[in-house]
N, CA, C and O atoms as a GROMACS GRO file, in nm:
protein
  324
    1ARG      N    1  26.565  16.936  11.133
    1ARG     CA    2  26.514  16.813  11.078
    1ARG      C    3  26.614  16.700  11.093
    1ARG      O    4  26.572  16.585  11.109
    2ASP      N    5  26.744  16.726  11.089
    2ASP     CA    6  26.844  16.619  11.106
    2ASP      C    7  26.831  16.555  11.244
    2ASP      O    8  26.844  16.433  11.257
    3GLU      N    9  26.806  16.637  11.347
    3GLU     CA   10  26.786  16.581  11.480
    3GLU      C   11  26.664  16.492  11.482
    3GLU      O   12  26.666  16.383  11.540
    4GLU      N   13  26.558  16.537  11.417
    4GLU     CA   14  26.433  16.463  11.413
    4GLU      C   15  26.452  16.328  11.344
    4GLU      O   16  26.389  16.229  11.381
    5ALA      N   17  26.539  16.323  11.243
    5ALA     CA   18  26.559  16.201  11.166
    5ALA      C   19  26.666  16.112  11.228
    5ALA      O   20  26.717  16.021  11.163
    6GLY      N   21  26.701  16.138  11.354
    6GLY     CA   22  26.807  16.063  11.417
    6GLY      C   23  26.771  15.921  11.454
    6GLY      O   24  26.861  15.840  11.481
    7THR      N   25  26.644  15.887  11.458
    7THR     CA   26  26.605  15.751  11.490
    7THR      C   27  26.553  15.680  11.366
    7THR      O   28  26.504  15.745  11.274
    8MET      N   29  26.564  15.549  11.365
    8MET     CA   30  26.514  15.475  11.250
    8MET      C   31  26.362  15.484  11.240
    8MET      O   32  26.307  15.485  11.130
    9GLU      N   33  26.294  15.491  11.354
    9GLU     CA   34  26.147  15.503  11.349
    9GLU      C   35  26.106  15.629  11.272
    9GLU      O   36  26.016  15.624  11.187
   10THR      N   37  26.172  15.740  11.300
   10THR     CA   38  26.143  15.864  11.229
   10THR      C   39  26.187  15.854  11.084
   10THR      O   40  26.118  15.902  10.994
   11ALA      N   41  26.302  15.792  11.060
   11ALA     CA   42  26.353  15.777  10.923
   11ALA      C   43  26.257  15.693  10.839
   11ALA      O   44  26.236  15.722  10.722
   12VAL      N   45  26.199  15.588  10.899
   12VAL     CA   46  26.102  15.505  10.826
   12VAL      C   47  25.979  15.587  10.792
   12VAL      O   48  25.925  15.575  10.681
   13ALA      N   49  25.933  15.669  10.884
   13ALA     CA   50  25.816  15.754  10.857
   13ALA      C   51  25.843  15.846  10.738
   13ALA      O   52  25.756  15.867  10.654
   14LEU      N   53  25.962  15.902  10.732
   14LEU     CA   54  25.998  15.990  10.621
   14LEU      C   55  26.010  15.912  10.490
   14LEU      O   56  25.972  15.962  10.384
   15ALA      N   57  26.064  15.791  10.497
   15ALA     CA   58  26.076  15.708  10.377
   15ALA      C   59  25.940  15.663  10.328
   15ALA      O   60  25.918  15.643  10.209
   16TRP      N   61  25.846  15.646  10.422
   16TRP     CA   62  25.710  15.604  10.385
   16TRP      C   63  25.635  15.718  10.320
   16TRP      O   64  25.538  15.695  10.248
   17GLY      N   65  25.679  15.841  10.344
   17GLY     CA   66  25.618  15.955  10.278
   17GLY      C   67  25.551  16.055  10.370
   17GLY      O   68  25.471  16.136  10.324
   18ARG      N   69  25.583  16.051  10.500
   18ARG     CA   70  25.526  16.150  10.590
   18ARG      C   71  25.572  16.288  10.545
   18ARG      O   72  25.691  16.311  10.525
   19GLY      N   73  25.480  16.375  10.530
   19GLY     CA   74  25.514  16.510  10.486
   19GLY      C   75  25.509  16.527  10.335
   19GLY      O   76  25.549  16.631  10.283
   20GLY      N   77  25.460  16.426  10.264
   20GLY     CA   78  25.444  16.441  10.120
   20GLY      C   79  25.524  16.340  10.040
   20GLY      O   80  25.472  16.235  10.002
   21GLU      N   81  25.649  16.372  10.014
   21GLU     CA   82  25.730  16.285   9.929
   21GLU      C   83  25.813  16.188  10.012
   21GLU      O   84  25.849  16.217  10.126
   22ARG      N   85  25.842  16.074   9.953
   22ARG     CA   86  25.927  15.976  10.020
   22ARG      C   87  26.070  16.028  10.026
   22ARG      O   88  26.124  16.073   9.924
   23ASP      N   89  26.130  16.023  10.144
   23ASP     CA   90  26.266  16.071  10.163
   23ASP      C   91  26.347  15.962  10.233
   23ASP      O   92  26.334  15.941  10.354
   24PHE      N   93  26.432  15.894  10.155
   24PHE     CA   94  26.514  15.786  10.210
   24PHE      C   95  26.646  15.836  10.269
   24PHE      O   96  26.718  15.760  10.333
   25GLY      N   97  26.679  15.963  10.248
   25GLY     CA   98  26.804  16.019  10.298
   25GLY      C   99  26.827  15.996  10.447
   25GLY      O  100  26.934  15.950  10.486
   26PRO      N  101  26.727  16.028  10.532
   26PRO     CA  102  26.747  16.006  10.676
   26PRO      C  103  26.772  15.859  10.710
   26PRO      O  104  26.852  15.830  10.799
   27ALA      N  105  26.706  15.767  10.642
   27ALA     CA  106  26.728  15.624  10.668
   27ALA      C  107  26.871  15.585  10.637
   27ALA      O  108  26.934  15.511  10.712
   28TRP      N  109  26.924  15.635  10.526
   28TRP     CA  110  27.063  15.601  10.490
   28TRP      C  111  27.159  15.661  10.591
   28TRP      O  112  27.262  15.600  10.622
   29LYS      N  113  27.127  15.782  10.644
   29LYS     CA  114  27.213  15.842  10.747
   29LYS      C  115  27.216  15.757  10.873
   29LYS      O  116  27.322  15.734  10.931
   30VAL      N  117  27.098  15.711  10.916
   30VAL     CA  118  27.092  15.625  11.035
   30VAL      C  119  27.170  15.496  11.010
   30VAL      O  120  27.248  15.453  11.095
   31LEU      N  121  27.149  15.435  10.894
   31LEU     CA  122  27.217  15.309  10.863
   31LEU      C  123  27.367  15.325  10.850
   31LEU      O  124  27.442  15.233  10.882
   32ALA      N  125  27.412  15.441  10.804
   32ALA     CA  126  27.556  15.464  10.792
   32ALA      C  127  27.623  15.462  10.930
   32ALA      O  128  27.735  15.413  10.944
   33SER      N  129  27.554  15.514  11.030
   33SER     CA  130  27.612  15.517  11.164
   33SER      C  131  27.574  15.394  11.247
   33SER      O  132  27.642  15.361  11.344
   34ASP      N  133  27.465  15.325  11.209
   34ASP     CA  134  27.419  15.209  11.286
   34ASP      C  135  27.353  15.107  11.193
   34ASP      O  136  27.230  15.101  11.185
   35PRO      N  137  27.434  15.027  11.122
   35PRO     CA  138  27.377  14.930  11.027
   35PRO      C  139  27.281  14.830  11.092
   35PRO      O  140  27.194  14.776  11.024
   36LYS      N  141  27.296  14.805  11.222
   36LYS     CA  142  27.207  14.710  11.290
   36LYS      C  143  27.063  14.763  11.297
   36LYS      O  144  26.971  14.687  11.325
   37ALA      N  145  27.045  14.891  11.273
   37ALA     CA  146  26.911  14.950  11.279
   37ALA      C  147  26.825  14.913  11.158
   37ALA      O  148  26.710  14.954  11.150
   38VAL      N  149  26.880  14.837  11.066
   38VAL     CA  150  26.809  14.806  10.942
   38VAL      C  151  26.675  14.737  10.966
   38VAL      O  152  26.585  14.749  10.883
   39ASN      N  153  26.659  14.666  11.076
   39ASN     CA  154  26.533  14.597  11.103
   39ASN      C  155  26.447  14.666  11.208
   39ASN      O  156  26.346  14.610  11.252
   40GLU      N  157  26.485  14.788  11.248
   40GLU     CA  158  26.402  14.863  11.342
   40GLU      C  159  26.277  14.911  11.270
   40GLU      O  160  26.283  14.954  11.155
   41ALA      N  161  26.165  14.904  11.340
   41ALA     CA  162  26.036  14.935  11.278
   41ALA      C  163  25.970  15.056  11.341
   41ALA      O  164  26.003  15.096  11.453
   42ASP      N  165  25.876  15.114  11.267
   42ASP     CA  166  25.794  15.222  11.323
   42ASP      C  167  25.680  15.160  11.403
   42ASP      O  168  25.675  15.039  11.422
   43GLU      N  169  25.588  15.244  11.448
   43GLU     CA  170  25.479  15.196  11.533
   43GLU      C  171  25.384  15.100  11.460
   43GLU      O  172  25.308  15.028  11.525
   44ARG      N  173  25.388  15.097  11.328
   44ARG     CA  174  25.304  15.006  11.250
   44ARG      C  175  25.381  14.880  11.207
   44ARG      O  176  25.330  14.797  11.132
   45GLY      N  177  25.504  14.868  11.256
   45GLY     CA  178  25.583  14.750  11.224
   45GLY      C  179  25.655  14.757  11.091
   45GLY      O  180  25.712  14.658  11.045
   46ARG      N  181  25.654  14.875  11.028
   46ARG     CA  182  25.718  14.890  10.897
   46ARG      C  183  25.867  14.919  10.914
   46ARG      O  184  25.906  15.002  10.996
   47THR      N  185  25.947  14.851  10.836
   47THR     CA  186  26.091  14.876  10.832
   47THR      C  187  26.123  14.953  10.704
   47THR      O  188  26.035  14.975  10.620
   48VAL      N  189  26.247  14.993  10.690
   48VAL     CA  190  26.286  15.063  10.567
   48VAL      C  191  26.272  14.969  10.447
   48VAL      O  192  26.249  15.016  10.335
   49LEU      N  193  26.287  14.838  10.467
   49LEU     CA  194  26.266  14.743  10.358
   49LEU      C  195  26.120  14.746  10.312
   49LEU      O  196  26.094  14.739  10.192
   50HIS      N  197  26.025  14.756  10.404
   50HIS     CA  198  25.884  14.768  10.366
   50HIS      C  199  25.864  14.892  10.278
   50HIS      O  200  25.791  14.888  10.179
   51CYS      N  201  25.931  15.001  10.315
   51CYS     CA  202  25.918  15.125  10.238
   51CYS      C  203  25.968  15.106  10.096
   51CYS      O  204  25.906  15.153  10.000
   52CYS      N  205  26.081  15.038  10.081
   52CYS     CA  206  26.137  15.015   9.947
   52CYS      C  207  26.046  14.925   9.865
   52CYS      O  208  26.030  14.945   9.744
   53CYS      N  209  25.988  14.825   9.929
   53CYS     CA  210  25.901  14.732   9.857
   53CYS      C  211  25.774  14.799   9.807
   53CYS      O  212  25.712  14.751   9.713
   54ALA      N  213  25.736  14.911   9.869
   54ALA     CA  214  25.616  14.983   9.828
   54ALA      C  215  25.643  15.080   9.712
   54ALA      O  216  25.550  15.139   9.658
   55LEU      N  217  25.768  15.095   9.674
   55LEU     CA  218  25.803  15.183   9.562
   55LEU      C  219  25.760  15.119   9.430
   55LEU      O  220  25.745  14.997   9.423
   56PRO      N  221  25.742  15.200   9.326
   56PRO     CA  222  25.711  15.142   9.194
   56PRO      C  223  25.826  15.052   9.149
   56PRO      O  224  25.943  15.079   9.177
   57GLU      N  225  25.791  14.945   9.079
   57GLU     CA  226  25.894  14.851   9.036
   57GLU      C  227  25.980  14.911   8.926
   57GLU      O  228  25.931  14.950   8.821
   58ASP      N  229  26.109  14.917   8.952
   58ASP     CA  230  26.208  14.956   8.852
   58ASP      C  231  26.344  14.909   8.901
   58ASP      O  232  26.355  14.851   9.009
   59ARG      N  233  26.446  14.934   8.824
   59ARG     CA  234  26.579  14.887   8.862
   59ARG      C  235  26.630  14.953   8.989
   59ARG      O  236  26.698  14.889   9.070
   60GLY      N  237  26.597  15.081   9.007
   60GLY     CA  238  26.640  15.153   9.127
   60GLY      C  239  26.583  15.092   9.253
   60GLY      O  240  26.652  15.081   9.355
   61ARG      N  241  26.456  15.051   9.247
   61ARG     CA  242  26.392  14.987   9.362
   61ARG      C  243  26.465  14.857   9.397
   61ARG      O  244  26.490  14.830   9.514
   62GLN      N  245  26.499  14.779   9.296
   62GLN     CA  246  26.566  14.651   9.322
   62GLN      C  247  26.706  14.674   9.382
   62GLN      O  248  26.750  14.595   9.466
   63VAL      N  249  26.774  14.778   9.339
   63VAL     CA  250  26.906  14.811   9.396
   63VAL      C  251  26.891  14.846   9.543
   63VAL      O  252  26.970  14.799   9.626
   64LEU      N  253  26.791  14.928   9.577
   64LEU     CA  254  26.767  14.963   9.718
   64LEU      C  255  26.740  14.838   9.800
   64LEU      O  256  26.797  14.821   9.908
   65ILE      N  257  26.653  14.751   9.750
   65ILE     CA  258  26.619  14.628   9.823
   65ILE      C  259  26.742  14.541   9.840
   65ILE      O  260  26.767  14.490   9.950
   66ASN      N  261  26.821  14.524   9.734
   66ASN     CA  262  26.942  14.442   9.743
   66ASN      C  263  27.041  14.500   9.844
   66ASN      O  264  27.104  14.425   9.919
   67ASN      N  265  27.056  14.633   9.846
   67ASN     CA  266  27.146  14.697   9.942
   67ASN      C  267  27.100  14.672  10.085
   67ASN      O  268  27.182  14.646  10.173
   68LEU      N  269  26.970  14.681  10.108
   68LEU     CA  270  26.917  14.657  10.243
   68LEU      C  271  26.935  14.511  10.284
   68LEU      O  272  26.970  14.482  10.398
   69LEU      N  273  26.911  14.420  10.191
   69LEU     CA  274  26.931  14.277  10.222
   69LEU      C  275  27.077  14.250  10.254
   69LEU      O  276  27.107  14.171  10.343
   70ALA      N  277  27.168  14.315  10.181
   70ALA     CA  278  27.311  14.297  10.206
   70ALA      C  279  27.349  14.350  10.346
   70ALA      O  280  27.442  14.300  10.408
   71LEU      N  281  27.277  14.452  10.393
   71LEU     CA  282  27.302  14.506  10.527
   71LEU      C  283  27.244  14.416  10.637
   71LEU      O  284  27.276  14.432  10.754
   72GLY      N  285  27.160  14.323  10.597
   72GLY     CA  286  27.102  14.232  10.696
   72GLY      C  287  26.953  14.252  10.718
   72GLY      O  288  26.898  14.200  10.816
   73ALA      N  289  26.886  14.325  10.629
   73ALA     CA  290  26.741  14.341  10.642
   73ALA      C  291  26.675  14.204  10.639
   73ALA      O  292  26.711  14.118  10.558
   74ASP      N  293  26.580  14.185  10.727
   74ASP     CA  294  26.512  14.056  10.739
   74ASP      C  295  26.376  14.064  10.670
   74ASP      O  296  26.285  14.131  10.720
   75PRO      N  297  26.360  13.997  10.556
   75PRO     CA  298  26.233  14.004  10.483
   75PRO      C  299  26.118  13.933  10.555
   75PRO      O  300  26.003  13.943  10.512
   76ARG      N  301  26.149  13.862  10.662
   76ARG     CA  302  26.043  13.793  10.737
   76ARG      C  303  25.972  13.885  10.835
   76ARG      O  304  25.868  13.847  10.889
   77VAL      N  305  26.025  14.004  10.859
   77VAL     CA  306  25.960  14.098  10.951
   77VAL      C  307  25.828  14.142  10.889
   77VAL      O  308  25.824  14.188  10.775
   78GLU      N  309  25.719  14.127  10.965
   78GLU     CA  310  25.587  14.162  10.913
   78GLU      C  311  25.535  14.290  10.979
   78GLU      O  312  25.554  14.312  11.099
   79ASP      N  313  25.470  14.373  10.898
   79ASP     CA  314  25.406  14.491  10.954
   79ASP      C  315  25.265  14.454  10.997
   79ASP      O  316  25.222  14.341  10.975
   80ILE      N  317  25.194  14.548  11.057
   80ILE     CA  318  25.061  14.515  11.107
   80ILE      C  319  24.951  14.548  11.007
   80ILE      O  320  24.833  14.530  11.037
   81ASP      N  321  24.987  14.596  10.890
   81ASP     CA  322  24.885  14.629  10.788
   81ASP      C  323  24.850  14.510  10.704
   81ASP      O  324  24.767  14.520  10.614
   0.00000   0.00000   0.00000
């Protein structure tokens, strides 16, 4: 599974909830080695920031969003949904 999560596209799919539960671990692994990947999108145009914005509102969600913005996530990127 680590090999599979090596791309941001796959990491976004896992963060979105492919396979059941949302798993942000692979996205953080990709970002740790390649912070510029923060705005890479899946086939539907979703970035890891889109995934965080879809989480229930709480303090943890805001921390994730702030961390992504600090890495350079662009909130202007639009998905196709």
